[in-house]
All heavy atoms as a GROMACS GRO file, in nm:
protein
  518
    1MET      N    1   4.290  -4.394  -2.088
    1MET     CA    2   4.270  -4.246  -2.111
    1MET      C    3   4.390  -4.176  -2.049
    1MET      O    4   4.441  -4.213  -1.938
    1MET     CB    5   4.145  -4.198  -2.060
    1MET     CG    6   4.118  -4.050  -2.086
    1MET     SD    7   3.954  -4.002  -2.039
    1MET     CE    8   3.963  -3.838  -2.092
    2SER      N    9   4.432  -4.080  -2.116
    2SER     CA   10   4.557  -4.002  -2.072
    2SER      C   11   4.530  -3.916  -1.949
    2SER      O   12   4.413  -3.848  -1.945
    2SER     CB   13   4.596  -3.910  -2.187
    2SER     OG   14   4.703  -3.827  -2.142
    3ARG      N   15   4.611  -3.915  -1.857
    3ARG     CA   16   4.591  -3.818  -1.736
    3ARG      C   17   4.635  -3.685  -1.762
    3ARG      O   18   4.582  -3.589  -1.708
    3ARG     CB   19   4.677  -3.871  -1.619
    3ARG     CG   20   4.627  -3.995  -1.554
    3ARG     CD   21   4.709  -4.043  -1.436
    3ARG     NE   22   4.797  -3.936  -1.398
    3ARG     CZ   23   4.918  -3.962  -1.331
    3ARG    NH1   24   4.965  -4.080  -1.324
    3ARG    NH2   25   4.995  -3.858  -1.293
    4SER      N   26   4.723  -3.666  -1.855
    4SER     CA   27   4.781  -3.528  -1.884
    4SER      C   28   4.710  -3.469  -1.997
    4SER      O   29   4.676  -3.531  -2.096
    4SER     CB   30   4.933  -3.548  -1.917
    4SER     OG   31   4.985  -3.417  -1.941
    5LYS      N   32   4.694  -3.344  -1.985
    5LYS     CA   33   4.621  -3.256  -2.081
    5LYS      C   34   4.725  -3.229  -2.206
    5LYS      O   35   4.680  -3.192  -2.314
    5LYS     CB   36   4.582  -3.129  -2.030
    5LYS     CG   37   4.499  -3.032  -2.111
    5LYS     CD   38   4.455  -2.922  -2.028
    5LYS     CE   39   4.379  -2.819  -2.111
    5LYS     NZ   40   4.335  -2.702  -2.029
    6TYR      N   41   4.854  -3.230  -2.171
    6TYR     CA   42   4.953  -3.202  -2.268
    6TYR      C   43   5.047  -3.317  -2.295
    6TYR      O   44   5.084  -3.395  -2.196
    6TYR     CB   45   5.039  -3.084  -2.219
    6TYR     CG   46   4.957  -2.960  -2.196
    6TYR    CD1   47   4.916  -2.921  -2.071
    6TYR    CD2   48   4.916  -2.876  -2.304
    6TYR    CE1   49   4.836  -2.804  -2.038
    6TYR    CE2   50   4.832  -2.772  -2.287
    6TYR     CZ   51   4.792  -2.728  -2.157
    6TYR     OH   52   4.715  -2.619  -2.127
    7THR      N   53   5.097  -3.323  -2.422
    7THR     CA   54   5.199  -3.426  -2.448
    7THR      C   55   5.331  -3.386  -2.404
    7THR      O   56   5.350  -3.260  -2.376
    7THR     CB   57   5.208  -3.448  -2.594
    7THR    OG1   58   5.259  -3.330  -2.665
    7THR    CG2   59   5.063  -3.488  -2.657
    8ALA      N   60   5.434  -3.464  -2.399
    8ALA     CA   61   5.572  -3.426  -2.368
    8ALA      C   62   5.618  -3.327  -2.461
    8ALA      O   63   5.689  -3.229  -2.422
    8ALA     CB   64   5.657  -3.553  -2.371
    9LEU      N   65   5.582  -3.325  -2.586
    9LEU     CA   66   5.638  -3.231  -2.687
    9LEU      C   67   5.577  -3.098  -2.661
    9LEU      O   68   5.647  -2.992  -2.667
    9LEU     CB   69   5.606  -3.280  -2.832
    9LEU     CG   70   5.653  -3.188  -2.936
    9LEU    CD1   71   5.804  -3.170  -2.936
    9LEU    CD2   72   5.602  -3.246  -3.086
   10GLU      N   73   5.450  -3.090  -2.620
   10GLU     CA   74   5.378  -2.961  -2.595
   10GLU      C   75   5.439  -2.913  -2.468
   10GLU      O   76   5.461  -2.780  -2.461
   10GLU     CB   77   5.229  -2.986  -2.569
   10GLU     CG   78   5.156  -3.026  -2.698
   10GLU     CD   79   5.016  -3.067  -2.680
   10GLU    OE1   80   4.997  -3.142  -2.584
   10GLU    OE2   81   4.923  -3.026  -2.766
   11LYS      N   82   5.463  -2.991  -2.362
   11LYS     CA   83   5.538  -2.939  -2.247
   11LYS      C   84   5.673  -2.890  -2.279
   11LYS      O   85   5.714  -2.780  -2.229
   11LYS     CB   86   5.551  -3.049  -2.142
   11LYS     CG   87   5.422  -3.098  -2.088
   11LYS     CD   88   5.440  -3.216  -1.997
   11LYS     CE   89   5.310  -3.284  -1.966
   11LYS     NZ   90   5.329  -3.412  -1.877
   12LEU      N   91   5.751  -2.948  -2.367
   12LEU     CA   92   5.881  -2.898  -2.406
   12LEU      C   93   5.869  -2.775  -2.482
   12LEU      O   94   5.952  -2.683  -2.459
   12LEU     CB   95   5.944  -3.008  -2.494
   12LEU     CG   96   6.089  -2.977  -2.549
   12LEU    CD1   97   6.180  -2.948  -2.434
   12LEU    CD2   98   6.135  -3.088  -2.630
   13ASN      N   99   5.767  -2.754  -2.559
   13ASN     CA  100   5.743  -2.628  -2.634
   13ASN      C  101   5.719  -2.518  -2.538
   13ASN      O  102   5.766  -2.403  -2.556
   13ASN     CB  103   5.633  -2.634  -2.736
   13ASN     CG  104   5.667  -2.724  -2.849
   13ASN    OD1  105   5.778  -2.734  -2.900
   13ASN    ND2  106   5.566  -2.776  -2.911
   14PHE      N  107   5.643  -2.542  -2.427
   14PHE     CA  108   5.617  -2.442  -2.320
   14PHE      C  109   5.745  -2.405  -2.263
   14PHE      O  110   5.784  -2.287  -2.241
   14PHE     CB  111   5.516  -2.492  -2.212
   14PHE     CG  112   5.378  -2.490  -2.252
   14PHE    CD1  113   5.301  -2.598  -2.256
   14PHE    CD2  114   5.321  -2.364  -2.278
   14PHE    CE1  115   5.161  -2.586  -2.274
   14PHE    CE2  116   5.182  -2.361  -2.316
   14PHE     CZ  117   5.107  -2.471  -2.311
   15ILE      N  118   5.831  -2.502  -2.222
   15ILE     CA  119   5.956  -2.479  -2.155
   15ILE      C  120   6.055  -2.407  -2.248
   15ILE      O  121   6.119  -2.304  -2.199
   15ILE     CB  122   6.021  -2.612  -2.114
   15ILE    CG1  123   5.938  -2.675  -2.003
   15ILE    CG2  124   6.164  -2.599  -2.077
   15ILE    CD1  125   5.973  -2.818  -1.970
   16ASN      N  126   6.056  -2.427  -2.377
   16ASN     CA  127   6.151  -2.364  -2.470
   16ASN      C  128   6.097  -2.211  -2.482
   16ASN      O  129   6.188  -2.125  -2.481
   16ASN     CB  130   6.153  -2.426  -2.604
   16ASN     CG  131   6.238  -2.554  -2.596
   16ASN    OD1  132   6.331  -2.571  -2.514
   16ASN    ND2  133   6.208  -2.645  -2.696
   17GLU      N  134   5.969  -2.193  -2.488
   17GLU     CA  135   5.925  -2.058  -2.504
   17GLU      C  136   5.941  -1.977  -2.372
   17GLU      O  137   5.987  -1.869  -2.378
   17GLU     CB  138   5.760  -2.059  -2.521
   17GLU     CG  139   5.698  -1.933  -2.537
   17GLU     CD  140   5.548  -1.936  -2.564
   17GLU    OE1  141   5.505  -2.037  -2.601
   17GLU    OE2  142   5.485  -1.836  -2.533
   18PHE      N  143   5.929  -2.044  -2.261
   18PHE     CA  144   5.966  -1.983  -2.137
   18PHE      C  145   6.110  -1.935  -2.125
   18PHE      O  146   6.142  -1.826  -2.083
   18PHE     CB  147   5.928  -2.064  -2.008
   18PHE     CG  148   5.970  -2.014  -1.880
   18PHE    CD1  149   5.915  -1.908  -1.823
   18PHE    CD2  150   6.086  -2.076  -1.818
   18PHE    CE1  151   5.966  -1.851  -1.701
   18PHE    CE2  152   6.139  -2.019  -1.702
   18PHE     CZ  153   6.078  -1.912  -1.643
   19ASN      N  154   6.195  -2.033  -2.162
   19ASN     CA  155   6.337  -2.003  -2.160
   19ASN      C  156   6.377  -1.892  -2.246
   19ASN      O  157   6.484  -1.821  -2.227
   19ASN     CB  158   6.418  -2.132  -2.198
   19ASN     CG  159   6.414  -2.229  -2.079
   19ASN    OD1  160   6.390  -2.193  -1.963
   19ASN    ND2  161   6.429  -2.354  -2.113
   20GLN      N  162   6.304  -1.857  -2.351
   20GLN     CA  163   6.334  -1.748  -2.436
   20GLN      C  164   6.261  -1.618  -2.396
   20GLN      O  165   6.292  -1.514  -2.447
   20GLN     CB  166   6.299  -1.784  -2.583
   20GLN     CG  167   6.372  -1.895  -2.643
   20GLN     CD  168   6.326  -1.940  -2.779
   20GLN    OE1  169   6.230  -1.887  -2.832
   20GLN    NE2  170   6.394  -2.037  -2.837
   21SER      N  171   6.179  -1.632  -2.297
   21SER     CA  172   6.108  -1.511  -2.257
   21SER      C  173   6.184  -1.442  -2.145
   21SER      O  174   6.280  -1.497  -2.082
   21SER     CB  175   5.958  -1.547  -2.202
   21SER     OG  176   5.969  -1.619  -2.083
   22ASN      N  177   6.144  -1.324  -2.104
   22ASN     CA  178   6.195  -1.251  -1.995
   22ASN      C  179   6.092  -1.232  -1.880
   22ASN      O  180   6.098  -1.120  -1.821
   22ASN     CB  181   6.261  -1.122  -2.035
   22ASN     CG  182   6.380  -1.137  -2.124
   22ASN    OD1  183   6.454  -1.230  -2.102
   22ASN    ND2  184   6.386  -1.058  -2.222
   23ILE      N  185   6.007  -1.328  -1.863
   23ILE     CA  186   5.907  -1.307  -1.763
   23ILE      C  187   5.917  -1.433  -1.660
   23ILE      O  188   5.982  -1.521  -1.681
   23ILE     CB  189   5.760  -1.310  -1.826
   23ILE    CG1  190   5.733  -1.442  -1.896
   23ILE    CG2  191   5.742  -1.194  -1.915
   23ILE    CD1  192   5.586  -1.455  -1.951
   24SER      N  193   5.848  -1.407  -1.541
   24SER     CA  194   5.860  -1.498  -1.441
   24SER      C  195   5.771  -1.626  -1.468
   24SER      O  196   5.693  -1.630  -1.557
   24SER     CB  197   5.795  -1.431  -1.309
   24SER     OG  198   5.659  -1.412  -1.311
   25GLN      N  199   5.801  -1.719  -1.386
   25GLN     CA  200   5.726  -1.854  -1.396
   25GLN      C  201   5.578  -1.832  -1.388
   25GLN      O  202   5.490  -1.884  -1.442
   25GLN     CB  203   5.789  -1.961  -1.308
   25GLN     CG  204   5.921  -2.014  -1.339
   25GLN     CD  205   5.959  -2.116  -1.235
   25GLN    OE1  206   5.883  -2.164  -1.157
   25GLN    NE2  207   6.092  -2.141  -1.234
   26ARG      N  208   5.554  -1.746  -1.284
   26ARG     CA  209   5.420  -1.725  -1.235
   26ARG      C  210   5.345  -1.648  -1.356
   26ARG      O  211   5.230  -1.695  -1.395
   26ARG     CB  212   5.410  -1.627  -1.115
   26ARG     CG  213   5.270  -1.590  -1.073
   26ARG     CD  214   5.262  -1.507  -0.950
   26ARG     NE  215   5.283  -1.594  -0.844
   26ARG     CZ  216   5.329  -1.564  -0.722
   26ARG    NH1  217   5.349  -1.449  -0.695
   26ARG    NH2  218   5.346  -1.662  -0.636
   27ALA      N  219   5.409  -1.552  -1.418
   27ALA     CA  220   5.333  -1.477  -1.518
   27ALA      C  221   5.331  -1.560  -1.640
   27ALA      O  222   5.217  -1.566  -1.709
   27ALA     CB  223   5.422  -1.345  -1.561
   28PHE      N  224   5.429  -1.640  -1.675
   28PHE     CA  225   5.416  -1.740  -1.788
   28PHE      C  226   5.308  -1.836  -1.776
   28PHE      O  227   5.229  -1.850  -1.866
   28PHE     CB  228   5.549  -1.802  -1.813
   28PHE     CG  229   5.561  -1.887  -1.937
   28PHE    CD1  230   5.595  -1.838  -2.057
   28PHE    CD2  231   5.525  -2.026  -1.930
   28PHE    CE1  232   5.591  -1.909  -2.170
   28PHE    CE2  233   5.530  -2.102  -2.046
   28PHE     CZ  234   5.565  -2.048  -2.171
   29ALA      N  235   5.306  -1.895  -1.653
   29ALA     CA  236   5.201  -1.999  -1.634
   29ALA      C  237   5.061  -1.938  -1.641
   29ALA      O  238   4.971  -1.995  -1.699
   29ALA     CB  239   5.219  -2.060  -1.500
   30LYS      N  240   5.047  -1.826  -1.579
   30LYS     CA  241   4.911  -1.757  -1.573
   30LYS      C  242   4.872  -1.718  -1.728
   30LYS      O  243   4.758  -1.745  -1.766
   30LYS     CB  244   4.918  -1.628  -1.490
   30LYS     CG  245   4.790  -1.561  -1.489
   30LYS     CD  246   4.787  -1.444  -1.389
   30LYS     CE  247   4.663  -1.374  -1.380
   30LYS     NZ  248   4.666  -1.259  -1.287
   31TYR      N  249   4.960  -1.664  -1.795
   31TYR     CA  250   4.928  -1.634  -1.942
   31TYR      C  251   4.881  -1.761  -2.017
   31TYR      O  252   4.804  -1.739  -2.101
   31TYR     CB  253   5.060  -1.567  -1.998
   31TYR     CG  254   5.044  -1.538  -2.153
   31TYR    CD1  255   4.980  -1.414  -2.187
   31TYR    CD2  256   5.098  -1.609  -2.244
   31TYR    CE1  257   4.961  -1.376  -2.320
   31TYR    CE2  258   5.071  -1.587  -2.385
   31TYR     CZ  259   5.002  -1.464  -2.426
   31TYR     OH  260   4.993  -1.435  -2.547
   32HIS      N  261   4.935  -1.869  -1.999
   32HIS     CA  262   4.904  -1.985  -2.076
   32HIS      C  263   4.803  -2.072  -2.002
   32HIS      O  264   4.770  -2.184  -2.052
   32HIS     CB  265   5.032  -2.083  -2.098
   32HIS     CG  266   5.127  -2.015  -2.199
   32HIS    ND1  267   5.095  -2.008  -2.325
   32HIS    CD2  268   5.239  -1.944  -2.183
   32HIS    CE1  269   5.195  -1.952  -2.400
   32HIS    NE2  270   5.284  -1.906  -2.309
   33GLY      N  271   4.752  -2.025  -1.885
   33GLY     CA  272   4.634  -2.101  -1.825
   33GLY      C  273   4.687  -2.230  -1.750
   33GLY      O  274   4.616  -2.317  -1.736
   34LEU      N  275   4.810  -2.220  -1.707
   34LEU     CA  276   4.877  -2.344  -1.629
   34LEU      C  277   4.883  -2.301  -1.493
   34LEU      O  278   4.896  -2.188  -1.454
   34LEU     CB  279   5.015  -2.366  -1.689
   34LEU     CG  280   5.029  -2.390  -1.832
   34LEU    CD1  281   5.182  -2.389  -1.863
   34LEU    CD2  282   4.970  -2.526  -1.880
   35ARG      N  283   4.877  -2.406  -1.397
   35ARG     CA  284   4.903  -2.386  -1.261
   35ARG      C  285   5.053  -2.373  -1.245
   35ARG      O  286   5.137  -2.446  -1.305
   35ARG     CB  287   4.853  -2.502  -1.178
   35ARG     CG  288   4.706  -2.512  -1.180
   35ARG     CD  289   4.662  -2.628  -1.090
   35ARG     NE  290   4.708  -2.617  -0.951
   35ARG     CZ  291   4.729  -2.705  -0.873
   35ARG    NH1  292   4.704  -2.833  -0.903
   35ARG    NH2  293   4.762  -2.681  -0.742
   36ARG      N  294   5.097  -2.268  -1.168
   36ARG     CA  295   5.241  -2.245  -1.159
   36ARG      C  296   5.312  -2.366  -1.095
   36ARG      O  297   5.422  -2.395  -1.143
   36ARG     CB  298   5.272  -2.120  -1.064
   36ARG     CG  299   5.407  -2.079  -1.067
   36ARG     CD  300   5.456  -1.979  -0.959
   36ARG     NE  301   5.446  -2.027  -0.828
   36ARG     CZ  302   5.544  -2.106  -0.771
   36ARG    NH1  303   5.643  -2.147  -0.848
   36ARG    NH2  304   5.530  -2.147  -0.646
   37SER      N  305   5.250  -2.432  -1.008
   37SER     CA  306   5.314  -2.551  -0.952
   37SER      C  307   5.341  -2.664  -1.047
   37SER      O  308   5.437  -2.731  -1.056
   37SER     CB  309   5.234  -2.612  -0.839
   37SER     OG  310   5.102  -2.642  -0.877
   38THR      N  311   5.226  -2.685  -1.145
   38THR     CA  312   5.245  -2.771  -1.246
   38THR      C  313   5.366  -2.737  -1.342
   38THR      O  314   5.452  -2.825  -1.376
   38THR     CB  315   5.117  -2.778  -1.334
   38THR    OG1  316   5.020  -2.830  -1.241
   38THR    CG2  317   5.134  -2.886  -1.450
   39PHE      N  318   5.360  -2.622  -1.380
   39PHE     CA  319   5.479  -2.568  -1.470
   39PHE      C  320   5.619  -2.587  -1.413
   39PHE      O  321   5.707  -2.628  -1.464
   39PHE     CB  322   5.452  -2.425  -1.525
   39PHE     CG  323   5.551  -2.378  -1.628
   39PHE    CD1  324   5.560  -2.443  -1.743
   39PHE    CD2  325   5.636  -2.262  -1.586
   39PHE    CE1  326   5.660  -2.400  -1.835
   39PHE    CE2  327   5.729  -2.228  -1.688
   39PHE     CZ  328   5.737  -2.292  -1.805
   40LYS      N  329   5.623  -2.541  -1.291
   40LYS     CA  330   5.749  -2.559  -1.209
   40LYS      C  331   5.786  -2.701  -1.206
   40LYS      O  332   5.910  -2.736  -1.221
   40LYS     CB  333   5.728  -2.496  -1.068
   40LYS     CG  334   5.856  -2.504  -0.986
   40LYS     CD  335   5.849  -2.437  -0.856
   40LYS     CE  336   5.977  -2.437  -0.784
   40LYS     NZ  337   5.965  -2.372  -0.648
   41ASP      N  338   5.698  -2.788  -1.177
   41ASP     CA  339   5.727  -2.943  -1.180
   41ASP      C  340   5.777  -2.985  -1.314
   41ASP      O  341   5.868  -3.051  -1.327
   41ASP     CB  342   5.599  -3.019  -1.149
   41ASP     CG  343   5.629  -3.165  -1.143
   41ASP    OD1  344   5.719  -3.209  -1.065
   41ASP    OD2  345   5.554  -3.242  -1.205
   42TRP      N  346   5.720  -2.935  -1.429
   42TRP     CA  347   5.765  -2.979  -1.562
   42TRP      C  348   5.912  -2.927  -1.578
   42TRP      O  349   6.001  -2.997  -1.631
   42TRP     CB  350   5.690  -2.898  -1.670
   42TRP     CG  351   5.555  -2.950  -1.692
   42TRP    CD1  352   5.484  -3.059  -1.619
   42TRP    CD2  353   5.452  -2.896  -1.770
   42TRP    NE1  354   5.362  -3.069  -1.656
   42TRP    CE2  355   5.326  -2.961  -1.754
   42TRP    CE3  356   5.442  -2.783  -1.855
   42TRP    CZ2  357   5.210  -2.931  -1.809
   42TRP    CZ3  358   5.331  -2.753  -1.919
   42TRP    CH2  359   5.219  -2.821  -1.902
   43LEU      N  360   5.944  -2.801  -1.533
   43LEU     CA  361   6.090  -2.748  -1.538
   43LEU      C  362   6.185  -2.831  -1.464
   43LEU      O  363   6.291  -2.862  -1.520
   43LEU     CB  364   6.085  -2.600  -1.485
   43LEU     CG  365   6.013  -2.492  -1.573
   43LEU    CD1  366   6.008  -2.364  -1.503
   43LEU    CD2  367   6.086  -2.472  -1.708
   44ILE      N  368   6.147  -2.866  -1.346
   44ILE     CA  369   6.236  -2.953  -1.267
   44ILE      C  370   6.260  -3.086  -1.326
   44ILE      O  371   6.375  -3.141  -1.334
   44ILE     CB  372   6.184  -2.959  -1.115
   44ILE    CG1  373   6.189  -2.827  -1.058
   44ILE    CG2  374   6.254  -3.067  -1.042
   44ILE    CD1  375   6.114  -2.825  -0.929
   45ARG      N  376   6.146  -3.161  -1.368
   45ARG     CA  377   6.152  -3.287  -1.424
   45ARG      C  378   6.242  -3.279  -1.561
   45ARG      O  379   6.315  -3.369  -1.581
   45ARG     CB  380   6.025  -3.343  -1.455
   45ARG     CG  381   5.958  -3.381  -1.319
   45ARG     CD  382   5.817  -3.451  -1.324
   45ARG     NE  383   5.762  -3.459  -1.463
   45ARG     CZ  384   5.639  -3.455  -1.486
   45ARG    NH1  385   5.547  -3.440  -1.400
   45ARG    NH2  386   5.589  -3.463  -1.612
   46TYR      N  387   6.230  -3.176  -1.638
   46TYR     CA  388   6.298  -3.160  -1.756
   46TYR      C  389   6.449  -3.144  -1.732
   46TYR      O  390   6.536  -3.201  -1.792
   46TYR     CB  391   6.247  -3.049  -1.847
   46TYR     CG  392   6.325  -3.038  -1.981
   46TYR    CD1  393   6.318  -3.134  -2.081
   46TYR    CD2  394   6.400  -2.925  -2.001
   46TYR    CE1  395   6.385  -3.128  -2.197
   46TYR    CE2  396   6.461  -2.908  -2.114
   46TYR     CZ  397   6.457  -3.004  -2.217
   46TYR     OH  398   6.524  -2.992  -2.333
   47GLU      N  399   6.477  -3.058  -1.643
   47GLU     CA  400   6.614  -3.042  -1.596
   47GLU      C  401   6.687  -3.158  -1.537
   47GLU      O  402   6.795  -3.180  -1.574
   47GLU     CB  403   6.620  -2.915  -1.493
   47GLU     CG  404   6.765  -2.877  -1.458
   47GLU     CD  405   6.766  -2.763  -1.353
   47GLU    OE1  406   6.703  -2.661  -1.387
   47GLU    OE2  407   6.825  -2.782  -1.250
   48THR      N  408   6.609  -3.232  -1.469
   48THR     CA  409   6.660  -3.358  -1.412
   48THR      C  410   6.673  -3.478  -1.504
   48THR      O  411   6.773  -3.542  -1.510
   48THR     CB  412   6.574  -3.395  -1.288
   48THR    OG1  413   6.572  -3.279  -1.197
   48THR    CG2  414   6.640  -3.518  -1.210
   49PHE      N  415   6.563  -3.495  -1.580
   49PHE     CA  416   6.551  -3.625  -1.662
   49PHE      C  417   6.558  -3.597  -1.819
   49PHE      O  418   6.532  -3.697  -1.883
   49PHE     CB  419   6.431  -3.702  -1.612
   49PHE     CG  420   6.433  -3.736  -1.475
   49PHE    CD1  421   6.343  -3.673  -1.399
   49PHE    CD2  422   6.516  -3.828  -1.427
   49PHE    CE1  423   6.338  -3.709  -1.256
   49PHE    CE2  424   6.513  -3.869  -1.287
   49PHE     CZ  425   6.421  -3.804  -1.207
   50GLY      N  426   6.544  -3.481  -1.864
   50GLY     CA  427   6.536  -3.440  -1.999
   50GLY      C  428   6.399  -3.483  -2.049
   50GLY      O  429   6.297  -3.476  -1.972
   51ILE      N  430   6.381  -3.500  -2.173
   51ILE     CA  431   6.246  -3.522  -2.236
   51ILE      C  432   6.176  -3.643  -2.171
   51ILE      O  433   6.051  -3.634  -2.152
   51ILE     CB  434   6.253  -3.540  -2.383
   51ILE    CG1  435   6.116  -3.526  -2.455
   51ILE    CG2  436   6.330  -3.658  -2.432
   51ILE    CD1  437   6.051  -3.403  -2.447
   52LYS      N  438   6.241  -3.745  -2.128
   52LYS     CA  439   6.177  -3.845  -2.060
   52LYS      C  440   6.112  -3.807  -1.939
   52LYS      O  441   6.006  -3.869  -1.892
   52LYS     CB  442   6.281  -3.964  -2.030
   52LYS     CG  443   6.327  -4.031  -2.156
   52LYS     CD  444   6.417  -4.147  -2.115
   52LYS     CE  445   6.468  -4.213  -2.252
   52LYS     NZ  446   6.544  -4.336  -2.216
   53GLY      N  447   6.158  -3.707  -1.868
   53GLY     CA  448   6.092  -3.648  -1.748
   53GLY      C  449   5.949  -3.597  -1.777
   53GLY      O  450   5.872  -3.579  -1.682
   54LEU      N  451   5.931  -3.554  -1.904
   54LEU     CA  452   5.802  -3.494  -1.937
   54LEU      C  453   5.702  -3.587  -1.988
   54LEU      O  454   5.585  -3.560  -1.995
   54LEU     CB  455   5.822  -3.385  -2.047
   54LEU     CG  456   5.920  -3.263  -2.005
   54LEU    CD1  457   5.933  -3.178  -2.128
   54LEU    CD2  458   5.871  -3.183  -1.886
   55MET      N  459   5.740  -3.714  -2.014
   55MET     CA  460   5.645  -3.810  -2.053
   55MET      C  461   5.555  -3.868  -1.932
   55MET      O  462   5.596  -3.858  -1.817
   55MET     CB  463   5.720  -3.931  -2.111
   55MET     CG  464   5.800  -3.896  -2.233
   55MET     SD  465   5.877  -4.047  -2.299
   55MET     CE  466   5.960  -3.975  -2.433
   56GLU      N  467   5.433  -3.904  -1.972
   56GLU     CA  468   5.334  -3.938  -1.872
   56GLU      C  469   5.373  -4.066  -1.807
   56GLU      O  470   5.427  -4.159  -1.865
   56GLU     CB  471   5.201  -3.958  -1.943
   56GLU     CG  472   5.086  -3.979  -1.848
   56GLU     CD  473   4.949  -3.981  -1.922
   56GLU    OE1  474   4.949  -3.924  -2.027
   56GLU    OE2  475   4.871  -4.058  -1.872
   57VAL      N  476   5.367  -4.069  -1.678
   57VAL     CA  477   5.405  -4.190  -1.598
   57VAL      C  478   5.268  -4.270  -1.584
   57VAL      O  479   5.157  -4.218  -1.546
   57VAL     CB  480   5.440  -4.149  -1.456
   57VAL    CG1  481   5.461  -4.270  -1.372
   57VAL    CG2  482   5.560  -4.057  -1.473
   58LYS      N  483   5.276  -4.394  -1.624
   58LYS     CA  484   5.156  -4.480  -1.618
   58LYS      C  485   5.141  -4.532  -1.475
   58LYS      O  486   5.233  -4.585  -1.414
   58LYS     CB  487   5.167  -4.592  -1.710
   58LYS     CG  488   5.181  -4.543  -1.854
   58LYS     CD  489   5.151  -4.653  -1.952
   58LYS     CE  490   5.172  -4.595  -2.088
   58LYS     NZ  491   5.087  -4.641  -2.190
   59LYS      N  492   5.017  -4.510  -1.417
   59LYS     CA  493   4.997  -4.562  -1.277
   59LYS      C  494   4.955  -4.707  -1.284
   59LYS      O  495   4.877  -4.750  -1.375
   59LYS     CB  496   4.878  -4.487  -1.218
   59LYS     CG  497   4.924  -4.343  -1.163
   59LYS     CD  498   4.822  -4.288  -1.079
   59LYS     CE  499   4.884  -4.209  -0.986
   59LYS     NZ  500   4.797  -4.167  -0.873
   60LYS      N  501   5.000  -4.781  -1.187
   60LYS     CA  502   4.946  -4.917  -1.175
   60LYS      C  503   4.806  -4.925  -1.126
   60LYS      O  504   4.778  -4.843  -1.040
   60LYS     CB  505   5.043  -4.998  -1.080
   60LYS     CG  506   5.189  -5.021  -1.125
   60LYS     CD  507   5.261  -5.082  -1.020
   60LYS     CE  508   5.423  -5.102  -1.066
   60LYS     NZ  509   5.501  -5.166  -0.984
   61GLN      N  510   4.736  -5.021  -1.183
   61GLN     CA  511   4.599  -5.026  -1.143
   61GLN      C  512   4.577  -5.143  -1.057
   61GLN      O  513   4.631  -5.233  -1.054
   61GLN     CB  514   4.507  -5.034  -1.263
   61GLN     CG  515   4.519  -4.905  -1.347
   61GLN     CD  516   4.411  -4.898  -1.457
   61GLN    OE1  517   4.317  -4.968  -1.451
   61GLN    NE2  518   4.435  -4.823  -1.551
   0.00000   0.00000   0.00000
């Protein structure tokens, strides 16, 4: 079962929408029902690793 509620493409869509907006990370995250820390993490991972950074990391069991 997937740990993430959103796919990498959905996360990318949020990031693109945010980049075109003129609002703060906090306001954007709140409007979309996201935790600000989660959204900030997506932004950092995307900036650092590109789309691969938004893909779900599989945990070893």
